[in-house]
C-alpha positions in Angstrom: 178.6 20.3 115.2 179.8 23.9 115.5 177.4 26.7 116.4 177.5 29.4 113.7 178.9 32.6 115.1 176.4 35.3 116.1 176.3 38.5 114.1 177.1 41.5 116.1 174.0 43.7 116.9 173.8 46.9 114.9 173.0 49.9 116.9 170.1 52.1 115.5 169.8 55.9 115.9 166.6 57.1 117.6 163.9 58.3 115.0 163.8 62.1 115.0 160.3 63.7 115.2 159.2 66.2 112.5 158.5 69.9 113.2 154.7 69.5 113.3 154.9 66.8 115.9 157.3 68.9 117.9 155.0 71.9 117.7 152.0 69.9 118.8 153.9 68.4 121.7 155.1 71.7 123.0 151.7 73.5 122.5 149.4 70.7 123.6 147.5 72.8 126.2 146.8 75.7 123.8 145.7 73.5 121.0 143.3 71.7 123.3 141.8 75.0 124.3 141.3 76.0 120.7 139.7 72.7 119.9 137.2 73.2 122.8 136.4 76.7 121.6 135.9 75.6 118.0 133.6 72.9 119.3 131.6 75.4 121.3 131.3 77.7 118.3 130.1 74.8 116.1 127.6 73.8 118.7 126.3 77.3 119.0 126.0 77.7 115.2 124.1 74.4 115.1 121.7 75.6 117.8 121.2 79.0 116.2 120.5 77.3 112.8 117.8 75.2 114.4 116.3 77.7 116.9 117.5 81.1 115.7 114.5 81.9 113.6 112.2 81.0 116.4 114.1 83.4 118.7 113.9 86.2 116.1 110.2 85.9 115.7 109.4 86.3 119.4 106.9 89.1 119.9 109.3 91.3 121.7 111.9 91.0 118.9 109.6 92.1 116.0 108.7 95.8 115.3 105.2 96.5 114.0 103.6 99.9 113.3 101.8 99.8 116.6 105.1 99.8 118.4 106.3 103.1 116.6 105.8 106.3 118.5 106.1 109.5 116.4 106.6 113.0 117.7 106.3 116.2 115.7 103.0 115.4 113.8 101.0 118.7 113.8 97.2 118.9 114.0 96.7 119.6 110.3 98.1 116.2 109.4 95.0 114.1 109.9 96.2 110.9 108.1 97.7 107.9 109.9 101.3 108.9 109.1 102.9 105.9 110.7 100.8 103.4 108.9 101.1 105.0 105.5 104.9 105.5 105.8 105.6 101.9 106.8 103.1 100.5 104.3 104.5 102.4 101.4 108.0 101.2 102.3 106.8 97.6 102.8 107.9 97.7 106.4 104.6 97.0 108.0 105.0 93.2 108.3 107.2 93.1 111.4 110.8 94.1 111.4 113.5 92.1 113.4 115.0 94.7 115.7 118.4 92.9 115.4 118.6 94.1 111.8 121.6 96.5 111.8 119.9 98.6 109.1 116.5 99.0 110.9 117.0 102.6 111.9 118.1 103.6 108.5 115.1 101.8 106.9 112.7 103.5 109.2 114.2 106.9 108.5 114.0 106.4 104.8 110.4 105.3 105.1 109.3 108.4 106.9 111.4 110.7 104.8 109.6 109.6 101.7 106.1 110.6 103.1 104.8 113.8 101.5 104.0 115.4 104.8 107.5 114.9 106.2 110.0 117.7 105.7 112.8 116.2 107.7 113.4 113.1 109.9 115.1 114.5 113.1 115.8 111.2 114.9 115.1 107.5 115.0 115.8 105.2 117.9 115.0 101.5 118.2 115.0 99.7 121.5 114.1 96.3 123.1 111.4 95.1 123.7 110.5 95.9 120.1 109.7 99.7 120.0 110.9 102.7 118.1 110.8 106.5 118.7 110.7 108.8 115.7 110.9 112.6 115.7 109.7 114.4 112.6 109.5 117.9 111.2 106.4 118.2 109.0 105.4 120.5 106.2 102.9 123.2 107.0 100.3 124.3 104.4 100.2 128.0 103.7 97.8 128.2 100.7 95.6 126.4 98.2 96.3 126.6 94.5 93.1 126.7 92.4 93.7 124.1 89.7 91.3 122.3 87.4 88.2 123.3 89.4 89.8 122.1 92.7 92.2 123.2 95.3 95.8 121.8 95.9 97.6 122.6 99.1 101.2 123.8 99.1 103.7 124.8 101.7 105.9 127.9 101.8 108.3 126.4 99.4 105.7 125.4 96.8 105.8 121.7 97.8 102.5 119.9 96.8 100.7 118.4 99.8 98.3 115.4 99.9 95.0 116.8 98.6 92.9 114.0 100.2 93.9 115.2 103.7 92.0 118.5 103.3 88.3 118.7 103.9 86.5 121.5 102.1 86.2 123.3 105.5 89.9 123.0 106.2 90.9 124.1 102.7 88.7 127.2 103.1 90.9 128.4 106.0 93.9 129.0 103.7 94.6 131.7 101.1 93.7 130.8 97.6 96.2 131.2 94.8 94.4 131.8 91.4 95.7 132.5 87.9 98.2 129.6 87.8 98.3 128.1 84.3 100.7 125.2 85.0 100.1 121.8 86.4 102.0 120.0 89.2 105.1 118.3 87.8 104.9 115.3 90.1 103.0 113.7 93.1 102.6 115.1 96.6 105.8 115.8 98.4 107.5 117.3 95.4 107.7 120.9 94.3 105.0 122.1 91.9 107.7 123.1 89.4 106.5 126.6 88.6 108.3 129.8 89.8 104.9 131.5 89.9 103.6 129.0 92.5 106.8 129.3 94.5 106.4 133.1 94.6 102.8 132.9 95.6 103.4 130.4 98.3 106.2 132.4 99.8 104.1 135.5 99.7 101.1 133.7 101.3 103.4 132.6 104.2 104.7 136.2 104.6 101.3 137.9 104.8 99.5 135.1 106.7 99.2 137.0 110.0 97.3 139.9 108.3 95.2 137.6 106.1 92.1 137.3 108.2 92.2 140.7 109.9 92.1 142.3 106.4 89.4 139.8 105.2 91.5 138.6 102.3 90.7 135.4 100.4 92.9 135.2 97.3 96.3 136.0 95.8 96.4 136.5 92.0 99.2 137.5 89.6 99.1 140.6 87.4 101.3 140.2 84.4 102.7 143.1 82.3 105.7 143.8 80.1 107.9 144.3 83.1 107.2 141.0 84.8 104.7 139.9 87.4 103.0 141.6 90.3 100.8 140.2 93.0 97.4 141.4 94.2 95.7 140.4 97.5 91.9 140.2 97.0 89.1 140.4 99.5 85.4 140.3 99.3 83.6 142.8 97.0 86.0 145.3 95.4 88.8 145.1 98.0 92.1 144.8 96.2 95.6 145.4 97.7 98.4 145.6 95.1 101.3 144.1 97.0 103.7 144.3 94.0 106.6 142.0 93.3 107.4 138.9 95.3 109.9 139.3 98.1 113.4 139.5 96.7 112.2 140.4 93.2 111.4 144.1 93.7 111.4 146.5 90.7 113.4 149.8 90.7 111.7 152.3 92.9 109.5 149.7 94.6 109.5 149.6 98.4 111.2 146.6 99.9 109.0 143.7 101.0 109.5 144.5 104.7 108.1 148.0 104.2 105.1 146.7 102.4 104.4 144.1 105.1 104.7 146.9 107.7 102.0 148.9 105.8 99.8 145.7 105.7 100.1 145.5 109.5 98.9 149.1 109.9 96.0 148.5 107.5 94.9 145.5 109.5 94.6 147.7 112.6 92.4 150.4 111.0 89.6 150.8 108.5 90.9 150.4 105.0 89.7 151.6 101.6 88.8 149.1 99.0 91.8 149.8 96.7 95.4 150.1 98.0 98.7 150.1 96.2 101.7 149.1 98.3 104.1 149.5 95.5 104.2 153.3 96.0 104.8 155.3 99.0 101.7 156.7 100.7 100.5 159.9 99.0 102.0 159.0 95.6 99.3 158.4 93.0 100.1 155.4 90.7 99.6 155.6 87.0 96.1 154.3 86.3 95.6 151.1 84.2 93.1 151.1 81.3 89.6 150.7 82.7 90.9 150.6 86.2 90.4 153.5 88.7 93.6 154.6 90.4 94.5 153.0 93.7 93.9 154.9 97.0 97.1 155.1 99.0 
């Protein structure tokens, strides 16, 4: 029996590798490093998700009001400014110091307080602590309003009434004759030009206030506008005239009137004085009012 002839073997070409396999083969070391890094990141994320909140709430990572130090609070601010500012901004529950917005939040909280004129600087550090520097408003007068007294600064900004005891309020000039009401809460301007004029004048004459025994500023209205009088005990009345920057024709500038006030504070003074006229010039008398003594 014949053996069938063998078929010749067919040669096969080697299988070519694709571009991805070639890339992996040639960059095997780099890809391995990336895999290790990704695994580390994933492990870190898993650890943070499990323990991160615990780390954040550690005592030295949370900022409470007791950790905030404030500079620039003057003696006339008797309230706990830190506690009020953080409470009103809902920031008194403990702030994570890793919050990237924490300094901005603190600055906004203090800026909203009615005693604060400007936030100069805020700095947060670890362990949890913050340093805040402020510029506060200064009271210059009390506006008589509805049987009470409301404090204002030199710009006519309303100040927190509850912070003034009767004894403290009595130390400031009183502004009478104001017919308007404050337009908003403390920390906002009264909203009346008359109050703004009186407050600016009170700040201007403050050094001579006590030496002259003055107690009150009041407006005098006529057809030409508004003048201001400084009133002391008994019959003492000093007609100051127009508010600074609002002088009438022929009226001495505010600087000259202030200079006369300084002279009056150093010497005995008559009960009635008119600073709107030069010394020696008799003013036109008002009805039922004796002429001022220069």
